[in-house]
C-alpha positions in Angstrom: -11.6 15.7 38.0 -9.2 16.4 40.8 -5.5 16.7 39.9 -3.8 13.3 40.1 -0.2 12.1 39.9 0.7 10.1 36.8 3.9 8.1 36.4 4.7 7.2 32.8 7.2 4.4 32.2 8.8 3.7 28.9 10.7 0.4 29.2 12.3 0.4 25.8 11.8 3.1 23.2 10.1 6.3 24.2 6.7 5.5 22.9 4.3 7.2 25.3 5.6 10.8 25.2 2.5 12.3 23.6 0.1 10.7 26.1 2.3 12.0 29.0 2.3 15.5 27.4 -1.5 15.4 27.0 -2.1 14.5 30.6 0.5 17.1 31.8 -1.3 19.8 29.7 -4.6 18.9 31.4 -3.1 20.0 34.7 -2.1 16.7 36.3 1.3 16.1 38.0 3.3 14.0 35.6 6.7 12.3 35.8 8.1 10.4 32.8 10.9 7.8 32.8 12.6 6.5 29.6 14.8 3.5 30.1 16.7 3.5 26.8 19.7 5.8 27.0 19.6 6.7 23.3 16.0 7.9 23.7 16.2 9.8 27.0 16.2 13.2 25.4 12.8 12.5 23.8 10.1 14.7 25.5 12.6 17.1 27.0 11.0 20.5 27.4 7.5 19.0 27.2 7.1 16.8 30.3 9.0 16.4 33.6 11.5 13.5 33.6 12.8 11.2 36.3 15.8 8.9 36.3 14.5 6.2 38.6 10.8 5.4 38.1 10.8 2.8 40.9 11.6 5.6 43.4 8.4 7.3 42.3 6.0 4.4 42.6 4.6 5.5 46.0 4.2 9.0 44.8 2.1 8.0 41.8 -1.7 7.7 41.8 -1.6 6.1 38.4 1.2 4.2 36.7 1.2 3.8 32.9 3.5 1.5 30.9 4.0 2.0 27.2 5.2 -1.4 25.8 5.6 -5.1 26.8 9.4 -5.3 27.1 11.9 -4.6 29.9 15.1 -6.0 28.6 15.0 -9.6 27.4 14.0 -11.6 30.4 11.1 -9.7 32.0 8.1 -8.0 30.5 6.2 -5.0 31.8 3.2 -7.3 32.3 5.0 -9.0 35.1 5.9 -5.7 36.7 2.4 -4.3 36.2 0.9 -7.3 37.8 3.2 -7.1 40.8 2.3 -3.4 41.3 -1.4 -4.1 41.1 -0.9 -6.8 43.8 0.6 -4.1 45.9 -2.5 -2.0 45.5 -1.3 0.4 42.8 -3.5 1.6 40.0 -1.7 0.5 36.8 -2.4 0.7 33.1 -0.5 -2.3 31.8 -0.6 -6.0 31.0 0.2 -9.3 32.6 2.7 -12.0 31.7 0.1 -13.9 29.7 -1.1 -10.9 27.8 2.5 -10.0 27.0 2.8 -13.5 25.7 0.0 -12.8 23.2 2.3 -10.5 21.3 5.6 -12.4 21.9 4.3 -15.8 20.7 1.9 -15.8 17.8 1.2 -19.5 18.2 0.1 -19.0 21.8 -2.2 -16.1 20.7 -3.9 -18.4 18.2 -4.4 -21.1 20.9 -6.1 -18.5 23.1 -8.4 -17.5 20.3 -9.3 -21.1 19.4 -9.8 -22.1 23.0 -12.5 -19.4 23.3 -14.3 -20.1 20.1 -12.9 -17.4 18.0 -12.5 -18.2 14.3 -8.8 -18.2 13.1 -6.9 -18.4 9.8 -5.1 -21.6 9.0 -1.6 -21.2 10.5 1.5 -23.3 11.3 4.6 -22.6 13.5 8.0 -23.7 12.2 11.4 -23.6 13.8 13.2 -25.0 10.7 13.2 -23.2 7.3 13.3 -26.4 5.3 10.2 -27.7 7.0 8.4 -24.5 6.2 9.5 -24.6 2.6 8.3 -28.2 2.4 4.9 -27.3 3.8 4.3 -24.6 1.2 5.4 -26.9 -1.6 3.1 -29.7 -0.4 0.2 -27.2 0.2 0.6 -24.6 -2.5 -1.2 -21.3 -1.7 -0.4 -17.7 -0.8 1.0 -17.4 2.7 2.1 -14.6 5.1 5.5 -15.1 6.8 5.5 -13.7 10.4 8.9 -14.0 12.3 8.8 -15.1 15.9 10.8 -14.1 18.9 13.7 -11.6 18.9 13.3 -10.5 15.2 9.5 -10.1 15.1 10.0 -6.4 15.6 12.1 -6.1 12.4 9.0 -5.1 10.5 10.6 -5.6 7.0 10.8 -9.3 7.6 7.0 -9.7 7.5 6.2 -10.9 4.0 2.8 -11.2 2.4 2.8 -13.7 -0.5 1.2 -13.0 -3.8 1.6 -16.2 -5.9 -1.2 -18.8 -5.8 1.4 -21.6 -5.8 3.4 -20.1 -2.9 6.6 -19.9 -5.0 7.4 -16.4 -3.8 7.1 -17.5 -0.2 9.4 -20.4 -0.8 12.0 -18.0 -2.3 11.7 -15.6 0.5 12.1 -18.4 3.1 15.3 -19.5 1.3 16.6 -16.0 1.4 15.8 -15.6 5.1 17.5 -18.9 5.9 20.8 -17.5 4.4 20.5 -14.0 5.8 18.6 -14.4 9.0 19.0 -18.1 10.0 21.3 -17.2 12.9 18.7 -14.9 14.4 15.2 -16.0 13.2 14.6 -19.0 15.4 11.0 -19.5 14.3 8.3 -18.2 12.1 4.6 -18.5 11.5 3.1 -19.3 8.1 -0.4 -18.0 8.0 -2.7 -18.7 5.0 -3.4 -15.4 3.2 -7.1 -14.3 3.3 -8.5 -11.6 1.0 -10.8 -9.0 2.4 -10.7 -5.7 4.4 -8.0 -5.4 7.1 -9.4 -3.8 10.2 -8.2 -3.6 13.8 -10.7 -3.8 16.7 -9.4 -1.9 19.8 -11.0 -2.2 23.1 -10.2 -0.5 26.4 -10.3 -2.9 29.4 -10.6 -1.8 33.0 -9.5 -5.1 34.6 -13.1 -6.4 34.7 -14.8 -5.6 31.4 -14.5 -3.6 28.2 -15.9 -0.1 28.1 -18.8 0.5 25.7 -16.9 2.6 23.2 -14.9 0.5 20.8 -12.2 1.8 18.4 -12.0 0.5 14.9 -8.8 1.4 13.0 -7.0 0.8 9.7 -3.3 0.5 9.7 -1.0 1.7 6.8 2.3 -0.1 7.3 4.1 0.2 4.0 6.4 3.1 3.5 5.0 4.5 0.3 1.5 5.5 -0.9 -0.4 2.7 -2.6 0.9 0.3 0.1 4.2 -0.1 -1.7 7.7 -0.5 -0.3 9.2 -1.9 3.0 7.2 -2.6 6.1 7.4 0.1 8.8 6.0 0.0 12.2 3.2 2.3 10.9 3.0 5.3 8.5 -0.5 6.3 9.5 -3.9 5.2 10.8 -7.5 6.0 10.0 -10.3 5.2 12.5 -13.7 5.7 14.0 -15.4 4.9 17.3 -18.5 2.7 17.5 -20.4 0.4 19.8 -20.0 -3.3 20.6 -21.0 -4.5 17.2 -20.6 -7.9 15.4 -16.9 -7.3 14.9 -16.4 -6.8 18.6 -18.7 -9.6 19.7 -17.1 -12.2 17.5 -13.6 -11.4 18.8 -13.1 -9.6 22.1 -16.6 -10.4 23.2 -15.5 -14.0 23.5 -12.3 -13.1 25.4 -13.8 -10.8 28.0 -13.8 -13.4 30.8 -10.2 -14.4 30.0 -9.0 -10.8 30.2 -10.9 -10.3 33.4 -9.2 -13.4 34.9 -5.9 -11.9 33.9 -6.7 -8.5 35.3 -5.6 -6.7 32.2 -5.9 -2.9 32.1 -5.5 -0.7 29.1 -5.8 -0.8 25.3 -5.8 -4.1 23.5 -6.1 -4.4 19.8 -6.8 -7.4 17.5 -6.0 -7.0 13.8 -8.3 -8.9 11.5 -9.1 -9.7 7.9 -12.9 -9.7 7.3 -14.9 -10.7 4.2 -18.3 -11.9 3.4 -17.5 -15.3 4.9 -16.2 -14.3 8.3 -13.8 -12.5 10.6 -10.2 -13.8 10.7 -8.0 -12.5 13.5 -4.3 -12.1 12.6 -2.5 -10.8 15.7 -2.8 -9.0 19.0 -1.4 -5.7 20.2 -1.8 -6.0 24.0 -0.6 -2.4 24.7 -1.0 1.0 23.2 -0.7 1.2 19.4 1.6 3.8 17.9 0.7 6.3 16.4 -2.9 5.0 17.2 -2.8 6.3 20.8 -2.1 9.9 19.6 -5.2 9.6 17.3 -7.3 8.2 20.1 -6.2 11.1 22.3 -7.2 13.5 19.6 -10.7 12.0 19.4 -11.4 11.7 23.1 -13.2 15.0 23.7 -13.4 14.6 27.5 -10.5 14.4 29.9 -7.8 11.9 28.8 -6.3 11.8 32.3 -9.7 11.0 33.8 -10.2 8.3 31.2 -7.0 6.4 32.1 -7.4 7.0 35.8 -10.8 5.4 35.7 -9.5 2.4 33.7 -6.6 1.9 36.1 -9.0 2.0 39.1 -11.4 -0.5 37.6 -14.1 2.1 36.9 -16.3 2.7 33.8 -14.9 5.9 32.3 -17.4 8.6 31.4 -15.8 9.3 28.1 -17.0 11.5 25.1 -15.5 10.7 21.8 -15.6 12.4 18.4 -18.7 11.1 16.5 -17.0 10.9 13.1 -13.8 9.9 11.5 -10.1 10.5 12.3 -6.8 10.0 10.6 -3.2 10.2 11.8 -0.1 10.7 9.6 3.4 9.9 10.8 5.8 12.5 9.5 9.3 11.0 9.3 13.0 11.8 8.5 15.8 9.8 6.8 16.7 7.0 7.2 13.3 5.8 8.6 12.4 3.0 8.7 16.0 1.8 8.5 18.9 2.2 11.0 21.8 4.2 9.5 23.6 6.4 12.0 25.6 8.3 9.4 22.5 9.2 7.4 20.6 10.2 10.5 23.5 12.4 11.7 23.9 14.1 8.4 20.2 14.7 7.6 18.0 14.4 10.7 19.6 14.7 14.1 18.3 17.7 15.9 16.3 18.8 12.8 14.1 21.8 13.5 10.3 21.4 13.3 9.0 24.8 12.1 5.4 25.7 12.2 4.0 28.4 9.9 1.0 29.1 12.1 0.6 29.6 15.9 -1.8 26.7 16.2 -0.6 23.3 17.4 -4.0 21.6 17.0 -3.6 18.1 15.7 0.2 18.0 16.3 1.4 15.1 18.4 4.8 14.1 19.7 6.8 11.1 18.9 10.6 11.5 18.9 10.7 15.2 19.6 12.1 17.6 22.2 11.9 21.3 22.8 15.1 23.4 23.1 14.6 27.1 24.0 11.1 27.0 22.6 12.1 25.3 19.3 10.7 21.9 18.5 13.5 19.5 17.3 13.8 15.9 16.3 15.2 13.7 19.1 16.4 10.2 19.6 17.7 8.0 16.7 14.5 6.8 14.9 13.6 9.7 12.6 9.9 10.0 13.5 9.5 13.3 15.3 5.7 14.0 15.0 2.3 12.7 14.1 -0.3 15.0 12.6 -4.0 14.2 13.0 -7.3 15.4 11.6 -11.0 14.6 12.2 -14.3 15.3 10.5 -17.8 14.1 9.8 -16.4 12.0 6.9 -13.1 10.3 6.3 -12.4 12.7 3.4 -12.9 15.8 5.6 -10.6 14.2 8.3 -8.0 13.7 5.5 -8.3 17.3 4.4 -7.8 18.7 7.9 -4.7 16.5 8.6 -3.0 17.3 5.3 -3.8 21.0 5.6 -2.0 20.9 8.9 1.0 19.2 7.4 1.2 21.9 4.7 1.9 24.3 7.6 5.0 22.4 8.8 8.5 23.0 7.5 11.1 20.3 8.3 14.0 19.6 5.9 13.9 16.1 4.3 10.6 15.2 5.9 8.3 12.7 4.1 5.0 11.0 4.7 2.2 9.0 3.0 -0.4 11.2 1.4 -3.1 8.4 1.1 -4.0 7.7 4.7 -7.7 7.0 4.8 -8.2 6.6 1.1 -8.9 2.9 1.4 -12.0 3.7 3.3 -13.1 6.3 0.8 -12.4 3.9 -2.1 -14.6 1.1 -0.9 -13.5 -0.5 2.4 -16.4 1.3 4.3 -18.9 0.2 1.7 -17.8 -3.4 1.8 -17.9 -3.6 5.7 -21.4 -2.1 5.6 -22.6 -4.5 2.9 -21.2 -7.5 4.8 -23.1 -6.4 7.9 -20.2 -5.7 10.2 -20.9 -2.0 11.1 -24.4 -2.3 12.5 -25.3 -1.8 16.2 
């Protein structure tokens, strides 16, 4: 494709650095703006930066937003919608699609209104009312905070007791510790099965034919143990518009077209032999999922997103196999502790024992005099990916690449993709979800 001008806008944390770097390496003109002052050094030495993204709007052929927030009173969906109305080609949401992530109750209403099966769920703005509901309707539940604190990942709690007693105790603890900030929460009935996310790419009018199916690994430690993080790794593959797609996004295509949504949209589900149960939307790029998707797109990434933004059907080639991504992190991730970060991780060197950078993707990193270093305050400098004809060969490639990285105090999960190998793939196949 011809060289185009891409403007990448990070409204909060610097989440889209790797995609900007990938498009820049393909030869396109790239400018990157990071709003958060503490994160502005991220990407230094890798991509050109600008201080005022609005001054670059007319320059840009394509504008790409990374998240749904701009401060507390306006979302990027509103800005993206306004820019599209001005005739700009934008990868980004709308106010209503932003709302899918901000308000879990609204998201469930949209699903139900369009005939998508949902898990039993209830919204509460009072802790005592939630506790009473569990006591009167004993069962395992998932607690999902709403509003301001929903991004505090460790507050999400998945109940284990059949009588809901552990959920009651957690709600009592949250009332004491978080009652001043947690203004609401959703109780969702726990469903057993395989957790899988369906990710479609929408061009404002329709989904592209290729669908991405991915498996998140959110707990800090191997074996799915420990505190919730944003994500420790992802395994995935690409496929067609199968039953999983048709029973979820296939029913929402007209709604998204009416919205004019453009970009990646993900719906996380539990599936079992009885059905598909959507849990939550991600109406934006997933992280580190986007790095893994870049790795598996074997045609031009820039052309792919330019076509999406202009309402075209991308001519995209994807890896016909399996892929995994492993987030490599530093203390005190996933917690905030400035002293620990300063003593152990700030400006930490990322040293490579080989000349190859295949499968190495940026998160919170910068380059100083040719040396890769940790940047920002979050302690997650890089993502390492692998791909192969099987999930096991993809795992081997990713972990072999990690073995060639030296970074003091680094840690990561060593079991990304094992769930598929250990039976999730067989169960999905047996239940008939992976056919054409």
